[in-house]
N, C-alpha and C positions, 0 to 999 in steps of 0.2 A: 816574324815572319811563319805563318803555320806550314804544316806539310801543304793542308786543302789548299791553299794561295797559292804556293810553288809547285804545285801542281797544276795550276787554274791558268799560271804562268805561261809555265812550260806548255800546255796547251794552245793557248795564243800562238805561242810562238812555233805551233806545229801548224796553225791553223795556216796562217803568215805565209809561212813557209811553202806550203800547199797552194797556196797563191800563183807561185808561180808554176807551176805544172799544170793548174787548170787556164793559166794564162795559153800555155803552147797548144792547148788542147784549144780551145773558142778557137786560137790561129790558123785549127787547119780547118774552119767552118766558116769563120768571117775574117772578113779584110783589117786591119789594125786599127785604124780609126774607126771603123764600125765599131768595133767590137768595143775599142774604151768608152764610144757615147752609150751605148749598152749597156753596159758598166755602170753610169750614173744614173741613166733612164728610169732601171728597172727602182732606182730608189726616190727618183727626183720625185713622180708621182705622188705616190703615198704621201714623201713626204711636206709637201705642197700641202695636201688634203688635209694632214693629220697632225701634223709636227709643226705647232707655233714657231714663227720667226722668233730668232736671236736678238737680243738690242744690240747691236753695232752698226758702226757706219756704214753706207753700202759697198763703199770704194773698200774699206777692207776684206770684206764677203767676194766681191769679184775681182778682186786679187788673188785672194787663196783661193777660189776655183779653179782662175785662171793658174800661178805655178804649179799649189798639187795636183790641179783636176787634169787640166787641156794639156799642159804642157810635159808633167810630168809620164800621168798613164798613155798619152798620144803617141809621146817620143818613144817611152819602154816598150811597147806591144808593138811599136813600129819598129824601134831594133831588134825585138825577138822574134820578130817574123821576118826580116832583111841577113837571118842567120847569129845574133848573138846567144847562147847558150843560158838560156835561163837557168842555169845553176848557176852559171858567172855573173848574170843579169842580176841576179840577185844578193853578190857578194857587192856587183860596182856601186847599186844604186843604194847603198849605204852611205859612198859618198853625200848625201845628203848632209850630214853628221858636219863634217869641219867644211863641207860651204854654206851650211846655216853660220858659224863660227867667224869665219870672213865675212860674209854679207852682215852681220848684226856689226863687228865691227866698223865697217866702212861705211854701213849705211844708218847704226844707230847710235854711233861712236862708242860701244861697250869695249873692255876691254880684252884683250886675249892672256892667259898664264901659258905661262912656259908649258906647262903640261899639254892647253891644247894645242901649240906652238908643235911638239911632240907627236903630239897624237897625228895634226896634221900632215905634217913632212913625212909621217908611218904610212900612211893613207897616199899618199902623191907616191910614196915609192913602191908601193904593194900594184897600185893601178898604171905606172909604169912598166913594172915586169910584168902585167899583165898586157899592157902593149906589145912590149917588144914581140912577146908568144906568137900572139893575136898576127901581127906584122911580118911574121913568118912563117904563119902558115893559112892566112886567111884576113880578109876585109876589116880594116880598120874601124868604116862607116859606121856599123854596129855596136863599138866600142863606144866612139865619141858619141852617142846617139845618147847612148844610157848616161855616161858622162851629163850631158845636156837634160836628162831628166829627173837628175840626180838637182843639179841645178834648179829645176823648177820647183822641185819638192821643195829644195831647200825657199827658193823666194815665198812659195804659199806658209811657209816655215815663220817667216819675219811680218807676213801679212796677218796671221794668228797672233804674234805678238802684241801690235800695235793694236790689233782688233777686241783682246779684253773682252772678249763674253761673259754673259752674264751665267749663261751655262754652254759650257763647254762640247757638249756632246750635242747638243741641237744646233751649236754653229758649224759643228762637222758633219751632220745630217745634213744641212741648208747649202753646205758648199755643194752638197751631189746635185741642185739645181741648175749651176751656171756651168756646166760643161759639155752637156750637149747639145744644144745647138752649135757651138762654135764647133766642136768635133764631127758631127752631122754636115756641117758645112765644108771642112776638109776633104769627110768621107766623097760629098759630091763631087769636090771639083778633082781631087787627088785619081778616086778610085773608081769613079762611076757614079752619078745619080744615082742608078737603078742600082749599080753591085750589092752592095749590103745587105739592101731589102729583097731581092733576091737571094741571098745566102741565108736569110731570116727566115724564108719563108721553106728554101729546102728544110730548116730545121726539123720544121715538123714533121718531115717523114720519115721509113726507114730506117735510117744509118745518119738523124742529123742529130738524135739527141744527146749524143754526147757535145755536141756545142751549147746548145740551151742549158744544161747541166752546168756545164764551166762558167756560163754567162751569172747562173745564181748562189753557184758558189762563191763567185769571185765578189758580186754585190751582197749578198745574206750572210753567208757562212766568214768570211773572211774577212766583211767588214763590219756590219750589226752585232754579230754574235763577238768577233774580236775584241771589237772596239769597245762592246760593251763589259765584256769583263773586266778589259784592261783599265776603264776608265774606273771599275768597282775596286779595283785593286789602288789606283792611284789616291782613292778617296781616304784608304786604311792605311797605307803606307807613305813616307816619304818617296820622293822621285829616285834618288841612288840605290833605293832595295830594291825596287820593283826595273827600272830603266837596265839593267846588265841582262836578264833575263830574252832580250829583244837580240842580243847577238847570238842566239839561238836559233832568229831562224834562216841565216845566211845558209847556217850550217843542215838545217834540213834541206833549204832549197839546193844546196849538192849537193845531200844525200839522194834527197827523191827523184832528182833528174838521174841521176846516177841509175839509181835502183830501176826507176819507169822507161826512161830516154835514152837508154847506155852511153849519157852525156862523161866521158871521162877525161878527169884534167892529166895535162902534162904535168912534170916536175917545177917547172917555172912557174904556169897559170897557178899552180896548188901554193906554190910561195907566197905568190903571189894574193892569193885571195885570203890566205892566214896574216899577211901584214894588212892588209887594207881594214880586217874585222878588227885587230888588232890595235891599230892606230885611231879606229873609229872608239871601241871601249875606251883608251887610254884619254881620248881626247874628250868624253862624253862623260866622264867622274871628274869628283874632285879629289884633293889628294886629302879633305878634313872630312869631317863626318859631313854627310849631304845632310842638306838643310831644305824644310820640308815645302814641298813646291809652291809656287805661288797662283797657281791656278791660273795659269796663260795656256791656253791649248793649240799643240803646233799638233802636226801630222810628220813627224818623225823627232829627230833619228831613228823614234823608238817604236812606230806605230805603220809599217811598209805599205799598210794597205789601208787608207782613211781615216785610222781608230785616232782618236785624241790622247798625248801625251802631255806631260807640265813640265815647263823650263823652269831649272833652278837657277837661282841671281848668281851668274858668277862673275857680274863685272868686281867679286872682291877677293874671287880666287886665285 
């Protein structure tokens, strides 16, 4: 991998890590479900107008949008709004990787290697440490919502694997068309039919511009720019070469939350976070030299904000 491409991979990790700060800023201006809907609506309109629809069965596109879009982002934004520190959220949501492995085994009959089992065990151990720490100092509900968000991400991954689209990036962009209506409906029922729209109107005032910037960053910089660069790198190199750079995302997320939001990790939370990242990295890499990716797009475990990655054939790992 050239120095230039290594720097590009690091740049993408920084873009994705900064997403969690942008989410925290956005939640200061919008209700969580409405913010999730805006995040996709910004992309959905130009996608419908200018991007050809991918040649995939509609059911897989709907399931991809529901799992990755509605459940992951809706629950993740709700978790952060209810008190989950954005830095810790960037770590815990990486549980989508072991969840994807487990769902692949349960639903698709894929084999789980010993390395993957060890990675899953490490990730679960890390999340248990974070849960114990939060149980002593704060409510567990935000953590549970974040774990469920990771499960939604994993369901989206399974749908993406089954879809096998002809154009992975186009498939990921068209996914953004699915979540806005369900998320707006949830916002109307739970947050109030006018709450989000009032917040959006207030965004155009003197004090509301940070919310608009946050939405545009999440939708454009974090998703379109990040996924575009990441997909380009995956076309040049094997997935096993590119994927480990994604482990910088929670590192950036925790560091930025500490610097910008004064979120501090206790010893237990720090140890649990490191263990989760180590488990994800261990379970997501092959013991042998990574084979060339098969071209199946997923929204993780390496692409936290809607990009496409490629799944290696791990059935013989």
